[in-house]
C-alpha positions as CSV (number, residue, x, y, z in Angstrom):
1,M,116.0,6.4,-45.6
2,D,116.8,2.7,-45.2
3,K,118.9,3.0,-41.6
4,K,115.5,5.0,-40.5
5,V,113.2,1.8,-41.7
6,D,115.4,-0.6,-40.1
7,E,115.8,1.6,-36.9
8,L,112.0,1.7,-36.7
9,M,111.0,-1.8,-37.8
10,G,113.3,-3.2,-35.0
11,K,111.5,-1.2,-32.6
12,I,107.8,-2.1,-33.6
13,K,109.3,-6.0,-34.0
14,S,109.7,-5.9,-30.2
15,A,106.5,-4.2,-29.7
16,I,104.8,-7.5,-30.9
17,P,104.4,-10.3,-28.6
18,G,105.6,-14.0,-29.8
19,K,107.3,-15.2,-32.8
20,S,106.3,-12.6,-36.0
21,Y,107.0,-11.5,-39.4
22,L,106.8,-8.0,-40.6
23,A,106.8,-6.3,-43.6
24,L,106.4,-2.2,-44.6
25,M,105.1,-1.5,-48.0
26,D,103.8,1.5,-49.8
27,E,100.8,1.2,-52.0
28,E,102.7,0.9,-55.1
29,G,104.3,-2.6,-53.6
30,K,107.4,-1.1,-53.1
31,I,108.7,-3.0,-50.0
32,L,110.9,-1.1,-47.2
33,Y,111.4,-3.7,-45.0
34,N,110.8,-7.6,-45.3
35,N,111.5,-10.2,-43.0
36,F,109.3,-12.8,-43.9
37,H,109.9,-16.4,-44.2
38,S,110.4,-17.5,-47.9
39,G,107.0,-19.3,-47.7
40,L,105.2,-15.6,-48.1
41,N,108.0,-13.9,-49.3
42,G,107.2,-13.7,-52.6
43,N,103.4,-13.3,-52.2
44,I,103.8,-9.7,-50.1
45,K,103.2,-7.6,-53.3
46,N,100.2,-8.7,-54.0
47,F,98.6,-7.2,-50.9
48,A,99.3,-3.5,-52.9
49,P,95.8,-3.6,-54.4
50,A,94.1,-3.7,-51.2
51,I,96.9,-1.5,-49.7
52,K,95.3,1.8,-52.2
53,T,91.6,1.0,-51.5
54,M,91.8,1.1,-47.3
55,D,91.8,4.1,-45.2
56,V,94.4,5.0,-42.7
57,G,93.4,2.8,-39.7
58,D,91.9,0.0,-41.7
59,Y,92.8,-3.5,-41.7
60,Q,92.6,-7.1,-43.8
61,I,92.9,-10.3,-41.8
62,K,94.2,-13.7,-42.7
63,N,93.7,-16.6,-40.6
64,Y,95.9,-19.6,-41.3
65,P,95.7,-22.7,-39.2
66,K,98.6,-21.9,-36.9
67,S,98.9,-18.0,-37.7
68,C,97.3,-14.6,-38.6
69,L,98.5,-12.4,-41.3
70,I,97.2,-8.6,-41.1
71,I,97.7,-6.1,-43.3
72,Y,97.6,-2.7,-41.5
73,K,97.5,0.8,-43.0
74,V,99.7,3.4,-41.0
75,S,99.9,6.1,-43.1
76,D,98.2,7.6,-46.3
77,R,101.1,5.4,-48.4
78,L,102.0,3.1,-45.8
79,A,101.2,-0.5,-44.2
80,L,102.7,-3.0,-41.8
81,I,102.0,-6.2,-43.3
82,I,102.2,-8.8,-39.9
83,E,102.2,-12.4,-39.7
84,S,102.0,-14.0,-36.2
85,Y,101.5,-16.8,-34.2
86,V,99.6,-14.8,-31.3
87,K,95.8,-14.5,-31.0
88,E,94.0,-11.9,-33.5
89,G,93.0,-9.8,-30.8
90,L,95.5,-9.4,-29.3
91,L,97.7,-8.5,-32.4
92,I,95.2,-6.2,-33.6
93,F,95.1,-4.2,-30.1
94,T,99.1,-4.3,-30.5
95,L,99.2,-2.8,-34.2
96,K,96.4,-0.2,-33.5
97,N,99.2,1.1,-30.5
98,I,101.9,0.9,-32.7
99,A,100.1,3.1,-35.5
100,Q,99.5,5.1,-32.5
101,N,102.8,5.7,-30.8
102,F,105.1,5.5,-33.8
103,R,102.4,7.8,-36.1
104,E,104.7,10.9,-36.5
105,Q,107.7,8.1,-37.9
106,F,105.3,6.9,-40.4
107,F,104.3,9.9,-41.7
108,E,108.1,11.2,-42.2
109,L,108.9,8.1,-43.9
110,D,105.5,9.1,-46.0
111,L,107.0,11.8,-47.1
112,M,110.6,10.3,-47.5
113,Q,108.8,8.2,-49.9
114,M,106.8,10.5,-51.8
115,F,109.7,12.6,-52.1
116,S,111.9,9.7,-53.2
117,D,109.2,8.5,-56.0
118,M,108.9,12.2,-56.8
119,L,112.4,12.5,-57.5
120,E,112.8,9.2,-59.2
121,E,110.1,9.9,-61.4
122,E,112.3,13.0,-62.6
123,G,115.5,11.2,-63.1
124,E,116.9,12.7,-60.0
125,V,119.3,11.1,-56.8
126,K,117.2,9.1,-54.2
127,I,116.5,10.9,-50.7
128,T,119.1,8.5,-48.6
129,E,119.2,11.0,-45.5
130,Q,116.5,12.3,-43.7
131,V,115.7,16.3,-44.9
132,F,113.4,17.6,-42.7
């Protein structure tokens, strides 16, 4: 699953204008992908409670002096967390397009993550390959 996540996040990163940092996290706080700088890296898991309360398509914004951080719910269990140095409106527009264009990939990752979590709870082996 890691290879699939890396490929998807590479495509997403290339679709975002300007300098940006990305994370993909589930609502339990498990980070599937992260290239954030060290200053925010440790705080990403603190966003998990907010992700649980969000619906697909919802987003939350935190403005910093030079950048903007957005948590965008892309599936039932997954959220993209992006810090970027582009204008907030452009970033929201871009994220909506990403969520629409990669909807099937997010849904597939969502299912793979759900099955992986279920197997872990039962003490089974994690899913490492695409099984759909």
